[in-house]
C-alpha positions as CSV (number, residue, x, y, z in Angstrom):
1,M,19.1,-77.9,104.1
2,A,22.0,-75.8,103.1
3,T,22.7,-72.9,105.1
4,T,22.7,-69.7,103.0
5,R,24.8,-66.4,104.0
6,F,24.5,-63.0,103.2
7,A,26.6,-59.8,104.2
8,A,25.4,-57.5,106.8
9,I,23.5,-54.6,105.4
10,P,24.6,-51.2,107.4
11,N,22.2,-48.8,108.8
12,I,21.0,-46.2,106.5
13,P,22.9,-42.9,107.1
14,Q,20.7,-40.2,108.7
15,A,22.4,-37.1,107.4
16,D,23.0,-35.8,104.2
17,L,19.7,-37.4,102.7
18,T,16.7,-35.8,101.5
19,A,13.4,-37.3,102.6
20,W,12.8,-39.2,99.7
21,E,16.2,-40.8,99.6
22,S,15.8,-41.9,103.2
23,I,12.4,-43.4,102.6
24,M,13.6,-45.1,99.4
25,L,16.8,-46.5,100.9
26,K,14.7,-47.7,104.0
27,A,12.2,-49.5,101.8
28,L,15.0,-51.2,99.8
29,K,17.0,-52.4,102.9
30,E,13.9,-53.7,104.3
31,N,13.0,-55.8,101.2
32,V,16.4,-57.1,101.0
33,E,16.2,-58.2,104.6
34,L,12.7,-59.8,103.9
35,L,14.3,-61.9,100.7
36,I,17.4,-63.0,102.6
37,G,15.2,-63.7,105.7
38,S,17.0,-61.6,108.2
39,R,14.1,-59.5,109.2
40,G,12.7,-62.0,111.8
41,E,9.6,-63.1,110.0
42,V,8.3,-66.2,111.9
43,D,7.0,-67.9,108.7
44,N,9.6,-67.1,106.2
45,A,6.7,-66.3,103.7
46,S,9.0,-63.5,102.3
47,R,12.0,-65.3,102.0
48,A,13.6,-65.5,98.4
49,I,14.0,-69.4,97.2
50,T,17.9,-69.7,97.1
51,F,20.2,-72.5,95.8
52,G,20.5,-74.4,99.1
53,Y,16.8,-74.8,99.5
54,I,16.2,-76.9,96.2
55,E,17.3,-80.9,97.4
56,V,15.7,-82.6,94.6
57,A,18.5,-84.9,92.9
58,R,18.9,-85.2,89.4
59,P,16.9,-88.3,87.9
60,A,18.7,-91.2,86.9
61,A,19.6,-91.8,83.3
62,L,16.9,-92.4,80.9
63,V,16.7,-96.1,80.3
64,L,15.5,-95.6,76.9
65,I,18.8,-94.6,74.6
66,N,17.2,-95.3,71.3
67,I,14.2,-96.9,69.4
68,T,14.7,-100.7,68.7
69,A,11.3,-101.2,66.6
70,R,12.5,-100.5,63.1
71,G,9.3,-101.1,61.2
72,T,10.3,-103.8,59.3
73,G,8.8,-106.9,58.2
74,P,7.6,-108.8,55.1
75,T,6.4,-106.6,51.9
76,L,2.9,-107.3,50.6
77,G,2.0,-107.7,47.0
78,T,1.2,-104.1,46.7
79,G,4.7,-102.8,48.2
80,E,3.7,-101.8,51.6
81,V,6.0,-103.3,54.3
82,V,4.0,-104.8,57.2
83,A,5.9,-104.7,60.4
84,S,6.6,-108.5,61.9
85,L,5.6,-109.7,65.1
86,E,9.1,-109.5,66.7
87,D,9.3,-105.5,65.6
88,H,5.8,-105.4,67.4
89,I,7.1,-106.9,70.4
90,R,10.2,-104.4,70.1
91,L,8.0,-101.5,69.8
92,I,5.6,-102.4,72.7
93,N,9.0,-102.8,74.7
94,D,10.3,-99.6,73.7
95,V,6.9,-97.8,74.5
96,S,7.0,-99.5,78.1
97,T,10.5,-98.3,78.7
98,L,10.0,-94.9,77.6
99,A,6.7,-94.9,80.0
100,G,9.1,-95.9,83.0
101,D,11.3,-93.0,82.1
102,V,8.4,-90.6,81.9
103,V,7.2,-91.8,85.5
104,R,10.4,-91.4,86.9
105,L,11.2,-87.7,85.2
106,R,7.3,-86.9,86.8
107,A,8.3,-87.7,90.0
108,T,11.4,-85.8,89.7
109,V,9.5,-82.6,88.7
110,D,6.8,-83.2,91.2
111,A,9.3,-83.1,94.1
112,L,11.2,-80.3,92.5
113,I,7.4,-78.3,92.7
114,D,7.2,-79.5,96.1
115,D,10.6,-78.1,97.2
116,L,9.8,-74.6,95.6
117,T,6.5,-74.1,97.1
118,L,7.3,-74.5,100.4
């Protein structure tokens, strides 16, 4: 997990502020400290997700680049083209390759969701 750094937040000045300005600035400061994790929360439940916390690697390149099945084959007397056995086999291979790509992408999405919900 990468380290995230933030600049220190100075204390709120006590002089020359109205009551509402002081309350507002203190609340903003507290919220920023909670989001950056510098307020000392044991569970960091309020901490915002930062770039360094997402550790999911990019998925591998897709295997299915283009469809090899073309829907070609013999033409019936009615003019309809019937896909050949070879074309059916190409279609089955295309669908299998696509299914493999979907499984790998799903695993990446699941890992990303796990990283984001920790």
